[in-house]
N, C-alpha and C positions, 0 to 999 in steps of 0.2 A: 390026849393032845390038847393042849388049850387052844381055846378058839380067841378071836377077836376082843379085846376090853379097853374099855375107858376107866377102868378103876385105877386108883393110885395104888402105888405099892405102900406097904406098911411104913418104909423110910421116907416116902413122899409124904405120906400123910402126918407123920410126927415131923417133918419138916416144915409142912404147912402151920401145924399146932403151934410148934416152938417160935416162929417168927408172926404168927398172929398174937401169942401171948406177949410177945415184947411189944409188939405195935400197941395192943389194947392197954398194956399196964404201964408202958413207959412212954410211947410216942404220942399218943392221943392226948393225955393229960399235958402235957408241954406244947402242944401244937399251936394254940392260940398265942402264948406267950412269944414264943419264937417268931410266929409272924407278924406280929406287932412290934418287935425289937429289930427285926431285920437284920439279925445276925447268926453267923454259923455257931449250931447247938454244940459246941463241943462237949457239955457234960453227957449229951445224949449218945454222941459218937463214940465217947470214952465208954458209956454204959454197954455198947453194942461191942466195943472192943473186948470187954471184960468177960462178955458171956460167950465169945467166940463169933459172934454176928459179923463183926468187922475185922478180917485179915484174910491174908492170901490162901490159908489152908481151905478155909471153907469155900472160898470163890473157886480156888481150884478143883476141889471136889466136887461142885455143883457144876463146873465147865466139863469135866469129866464124867458125869452121870449119863448113862447111857440112851437115856431117852430124850434128853435135851431139856426137860422140863423144870428142874432144879432152879435154874435161875429166875423162870417166868413164876413159877411158885413164891419164891421168896420176894420177888419184885411186886407181884399183886399185894400181898400180906400186909409188907412193909408200907405202900403207897396207900394201901386201906387205910392204915393210922394216920398218915400225914404226907402229902407230897413233897413239902419243902423240906422238912426233917429228913425223910426217904431219899432224896437228892442229894442231901448234904452227906449220906451214909455210903451212897450208890454212885455218885459223881467219880470216887476213884476208879472205880471199875472201868471205865472208858479208857483211862489213861493205861491200865494195866493192859487191857484187851489190844491196846496200840502197841505196846512192848510185845506181848506174846505173839502178834500176828506177823510182826516185822523183825523180831529180835532173834538172837541165838540164846541158847541154853545157857550160856555164861552169863549174858546181859540180864536175863528173865531172873536169874539167882542172884544177882548184884542189886538191881534197881527195884524190883518188885517189893520187896521187904522194906525199902525206904518210901515207899509210896504210901504205906499203913503205919509205920511207926510200931508202938506196942501199946498195951492197955494203961500202961502208967504215962506214955507221952504219944497220944495217935496223932497220927499225921493224915493229909490228904495230898492228892496227886490231881494234875490239869492236863486235857489232852487239847493241844492248841491247834485248830485247823481254822474255823472261821475267820473272814478278814472283813474290814469295813467295805470293800468293793468285791468280796468273793465270798459270799456264804454258801449257797447252794451249789454256785460254780466254783469247786474247788479246784479246776483246772485252771483257773485265772488267778489263781494266790501271787501275792507280789512279796511275801516275805522271802528273803534269798539267803542260801547257805554258800559259802566260799571255801574251798580247800586252801588251808596254809601249808604247803609241803614242807617249808622250812622247820615249822612246830610241830606237824603231825597234829594240826587242830583245825575245825572248821569254825569260821566265823559267821554269824548270824544277825540278820538286820531285818526289822521291818516291825508290823504291827498286828496284832490277833485282836479280835474283837468277840465280845460275848463267851467268853471261857469260863464254864464252871469252875470254880476253886483257882481263878487265875490271880496270880501274884501272892495267895496264901498257902499255895502249895508246896510242899517239901519238894516235890518232883513235878517238872513240865516236861510233856512230850511235845514237841513242837516238829509240825510237818513244815517243810521248806523247799522251795524250788532251788535246785542245784544247775538245771539247764532250761532255761524258760522258753526255749525253742521248741522244746518236746511237750510243753503244756502240762498236762497231768502225768504224763508218763516220765518227765524229768523231776520228780519230787522225790523226797525222802525224808524220813522220821530220825529225829534226835532226841535224846534225852538230856534235859539242862539240869545237872545236879545242884543238889541244896546250895544255897548262898553264891550261885554263880555273878560274878559283877556283869552289869549291863543290863540285866532282866528286871522289870519293874511292871508291877501292878497298878493300874490307875485305880481310881476311886471305885466303890461298889456300885453297881449299878442299880439304881431303884426300879423295881420289877413291879407288874402287875399281880403276879403271882409267884410261887415258889421262892418265897421271901426269904426263908430261913437258908437257902442255898446262895452261897457267895458266887456272884458273875461280876467279872471286870474285864476290861480290855488288858492286853500283855503288850509291853513295849520290849523290843530286843535292840539294843543299841551295841554293836561291835560285840556281840555275846561270843565269847571264845569258850568252844568244849573240846576236850582231848577227841581224837581219831576213835576211841574206843566207845564213843557216845553214839557212833551213828550205826543205828540200828540195822542189823543184819550184815553191817561191815563194809569197807570199800570195795575189796574184791568183787563181793557181790552187786552192789552198786553199778561198777564201771560195767560188769558182764549185762546189766539191766538196760543200761544205759546205750551201750552198743547194740544191742537188739532193736532197742528203739529207734535209733539212727538209721538203722538198716532197713527200717520199717517192717521189721518181724512183730508179728501179735503177741501182746502182753496178757498176763494173768490178771491185770488190772490196777488200778490206783490203790496204794496202801489205804489211805485215808477213806475210800469208800469200801474198800473191804471189811476195815474197822467197824463201819457204820452197818454193812450189810449184818455181821454177826451179831451185833447188839439190838438189831431193830425189834425182834420178838421179845427181848427182854424190856424193851423201852413202851413197845405196846403194853406188855403186861403190867407197867407201872400205871399207864391210862386207865386200864381194866380196874385197877384196884381203885383208882379215884372215883370212876363211874360207879363202881358197886357200892363203896361208902356213901355217895350221894344216893343211891337206890335203896339202900337199906334204910336210912336215916328217913327218907320220904315216904317209905312203906309204914314205918313206925309211927311217925307223924299224924299220917293218914288214918291210921287205925284207931286213933286216940283223940283226934281233933274233931269236936263234934259242932255244926252248923245245922239249924232248924231241926234239933234233937237227934241227930243220928250221926256215926261217923263219916267223915267226907269220903272216904273209901268205898261207901256204899252208891256213890255217885258214879255212873259209867265214864264220864271222862276222866274222872282220877283213876279209877280201878283201869281202864284200857291203858292209861298213860305209864302205868306202872308195870304192866303185861308186856307192854312195848319195851319199857326200860329192861326188863329181866331177860327179853328175849335178844335185844341187841346185844348187850352184855356177854351172855353166853355165847352167841354167835361170833362174837369179837374173841373172846378166850380160845374158841375151837381152831378159829385162824391163827393165832399166836401159838398153838400148842402143836399144829401142823408144821408150821414154820419152823419152830424150835427143833423138833423131831428131825426135820428134814437137814436143818444145817448141822446137828450133832452128828447125824448118820451119812453126810457126805451127799445128799441128794441134789441134784442140780434143781435150782429154782426157775424152772420152765416157764412161768406165767408170772414172775416177780412176787414170789410168795412170801418173802420175806418183808417187802415193800408194802404187800397187800396187808399183811396182819398190823403192821405199824398204823397204816392209813384207817384201816377201819376203826381199830382200837382207838385212836387219837381223836377221830370225829364222833364216835360214839361217848367218848367222855365229856366233848363239849356239848353234846346234845342231852345227855342224860344229867348232866348236873344244871343245865338250863331247865330242864323238865321239873328236877327238884326244887330249884327256887320258886318256880311256878305253882308246884303243888303247895308249898309254904306260904306262897302268897306274900303279904307285906312282911311276914316273920322270916321267909327265907331273903328278903333283901338286908336283913340287919345280921349285924355281926354278932348277934346272941345266938346263932344257928351257924353250924360249920359248913352248910352246904353254900354259903356265900364265899367262904374261903375255898372251897372244893371247884367252885364255878371260876373263880380267878386261876387256880392252879392248873385246869384242864387246857387252858385254851394254848398254852406252850405246844402242847403235843400234836396241833396242827402245823406248827412252825418249827421246831429245834428237830436236829438229826435228819432233816429234809422234809420241807413242806408237804402238805397234802397235795400239791400241784405236783412237786418232783417226784413223789410217789407214783401218782398217777400216770407220770411221763415214765417212769421204769417198769410199771405194768404195761403198759401200751406198747412200749417197744418190745417186751419181752413177747406179748401175744400176737403181734405184727410182724416180729422180724426186721423191722425197718426203723431208720433213724430219725426220730420225729423230734421237732423243736416248737 
């Protein structure tokens, strides 16, 4: 009889080794260039597609992995390589998660392959939820979808903001309100197929970090999509809206469910950034000499590195627990998904700042990657739910009360 173990399986160890090799050999050498160019690194995405790292088969296999650790392991290693390039590769997975969580089997089969393209011509996808006046408060979104019964089409109007791959995506998954009176319970998700008239992406937003990842506003002007593009289908939507109007309890908002599914994976991205900064600072402290000895012999530096390692390991364990719970359908009684993302994001910001401090003036220069890691880390306390929102989710879970 086997006992409790945190050892990775042979398959998980091989996955980690495989992605780490790609991150070390392909991603890291390209990181500074694409950060400076602030452009989508299509050649790197294509290399990922060529080796099978960027496609639905790999994503589906990791989603189905029984421990739930597959995607967090992949994400940590990839973002250890570089966060901007990592997001350009992983950004599509959020749209795929949106299709998987709300769509039918036929919709999954039709649209997901178009999210990735193939190794000869890779594509990306975008998940469009946030709006200028509805970031964390997704229940207040103003993008509207109206059903045109005469043509069996949905007509979508409005603006989405801060969308990863917005405008350059082959497939856009758009969450819109179909009954504003029901707020969050009156929303639905739609696939906007490639080349659909009326959808445009604004200029690429210039960002503090994740500069290789494309972020833009998306405008929808009388965008008409066939009825089959409503994820889950109209019959299911009508039933859900009827229950909501009667006051019945709902399983939750589709967009929030998608984010809850992905939070441990997003947390693993942050851990990858933190670990990269820690490892670089550790190596620097071993070799950098002041007053005739390595700076790691100073307690202030050594203790900072010890704290960095401890916090990173603690964040990873929270992520692994949440990922395992999610995969095995264990209820998040204390907001464990939000807890993992909250801890990882704040550790990434703290650890990268410590790395810059340990390197001193060198850490503030672009000659060392900790400067880029420091910039990249900050978004993890903001997107896919700010730290404040994550604390609210945890507080509500442990108190059983609606806090504001």
